[in-house]
C-alpha positions in Angstrom: -8.0 139.1 48.2 -5.5 141.2 46.4 -1.8 141.1 47.5 1.4 142.2 45.9 5.0 141.1 46.2 8.4 142.8 45.3 7.3 146.4 45.7 10.9 147.6 45.5 11.3 146.6 41.8 9.8 148.1 38.7 7.7 145.1 38.1 4.8 144.5 40.5 3.0 141.3 40.8 -0.5 141.0 42.2 -3.0 138.1 42.3 -6.4 137.0 43.5 -8.1 133.7 43.2 -7.9 133.2 39.4 -6.6 136.5 38.0 -3.0 137.6 37.9 -2.0 141.1 37.0 1.5 142.0 35.9 2.2 145.7 35.4 5.2 148.0 34.9 4.5 151.7 35.0 1.3 152.4 33.0 1.3 149.0 31.1 -0.6 146.0 32.6 -1.1 142.4 31.5 -4.1 140.5 32.8 -3.7 136.7 32.9 -6.4 134.3 33.9 -5.1 131.3 35.7 -6.8 128.1 36.8 -6.3 126.3 40.1 -6.0 122.6 40.0 -7.8 121.1 42.9 -6.2 117.9 44.1 -8.6 115.4 45.6 -8.2 111.9 47.0 -10.8 110.8 44.5 -8.3 110.4 41.6 -8.6 106.9 40.0 -6.4 105.3 37.5 -8.5 103.2 35.2 -7.3 100.5 32.8 -9.5 99.4 29.9 -9.5 95.6 30.1 -11.9 94.8 27.2 -13.3 96.6 24.2 -16.6 95.4 22.8 -15.9 94.5 19.2 -19.5 94.5 17.9 -20.6 97.8 19.6 -17.4 99.7 18.7 -17.4 98.4 15.1 -21.1 99.2 14.7 -20.7 102.8 15.9 -17.6 103.4 13.9 -19.0 101.8 10.7 -22.2 104.0 10.9 -20.1 107.1 11.5 -17.9 106.3 8.5 -20.9 105.7 6.3 -22.6 108.9 7.2 -19.3 110.9 6.8 -18.7 109.3 3.4 -22.2 110.6 2.3 -20.9 114.1 2.7 -18.5 113.4 -0.2 -20.5 110.9 -2.2 -23.7 112.9 -2.6 -22.0 116.1 -4.1 -19.8 113.9 -6.3 -22.8 112.0 -7.6 -24.7 115.2 -8.2 -21.7 116.8 -10.1 -21.4 113.6 -12.2 -25.1 113.8 -13.0 -24.6 117.4 -14.2 -21.6 116.7 -16.4 -22.2 115.4 -20.0 -21.6 111.6 -20.2 -19.0 110.4 -22.7 -20.2 108.0 -25.3 -18.5 105.4 -27.5 -18.9 104.9 -31.2 -22.1 102.9 -30.8 -23.7 105.7 -28.7 -23.4 103.9 -25.3 -22.4 105.9 -22.3 -19.1 105.0 -20.8 -17.4 106.1 -17.6 -18.2 105.9 -13.9 -21.7 105.4 -12.9 -23.5 107.4 -10.1 -24.6 104.0 -8.7 -21.0 103.1 -7.9 -20.5 106.4 -6.1 -23.6 105.8 -4.0 -22.2 102.3 -3.1 -19.2 103.9 -1.3 -21.0 104.5 2.0 -22.0 100.8 2.1 -18.4 99.8 1.3 -17.2 102.2 4.1 -19.7 100.7 6.5 -18.7 97.1 5.9 -14.9 97.7 5.7 -14.7 99.9 8.8 -17.0 97.5 10.7 -14.6 94.6 9.8 -11.4 96.5 10.6 -12.6 97.9 14.0 -14.0 94.4 15.0 -10.6 92.9 14.2 -8.7 95.6 16.0 -10.9 95.3 19.2 -10.5 91.5 19.1 -6.7 91.8 18.9 -6.7 94.3 21.7 -8.8 91.9 23.9 -6.4 89.1 23.3 -3.2 91.2 23.7 -4.4 92.8 26.9 -3.4 89.8 28.9 0.2 90.1 27.7 0.9 93.8 27.3 -1.7 95.5 29.5 -4.3 98.0 28.4 -5.0 101.6 27.8 -4.8 103.6 31.0 -6.3 106.9 32.0 -6.8 109.0 35.1 -10.3 109.9 36.2 -11.0 112.7 38.6 -14.3 112.8 40.4 -15.2 116.1 42.1 -15.8 116.0 45.8 -19.0 118.0 45.5 
C-alpha cells in the first residue's frame, strides 16, 4: 500500500513493501529496500572441533588444482622457448618436470599446514573458545 508523509515540504517520501520513492518536483529516486524478518529461530553456533584430515584434504586438493592453472601455461611457455646450452652442448636451466611438481608440492604442504592449524584450533578451543556465528532458520 502506498502512503506518503510530510506533504507540506518540497520533498515527499512514499513507500510500499520493499520500494521507497524519494521525489522533489519532477525528479525521482527509486530505492529498493529489504525488510529483515526477525524470528525466534536465531541460533548462535560455536564451532567446537575442526576435522584436521577432511579440511586438510579439501584444501590441499584445491591448492593443487589452482596451482595447475599457473604451472601448465608456465611449462608450455618454457617448452616453446629455446633452451640455453653450456659449452659441452648440454641444456641448462629449469626443467618442465620441476614446474609440474609444483602442484604436488602445494598439495603436500597445504595439507600439512591445514592439518596443523586445525589441530591447534582443537586444542586451543578449550582455553580460548571457538569461532561463533549466528544461524537463522526461516519459519516457513
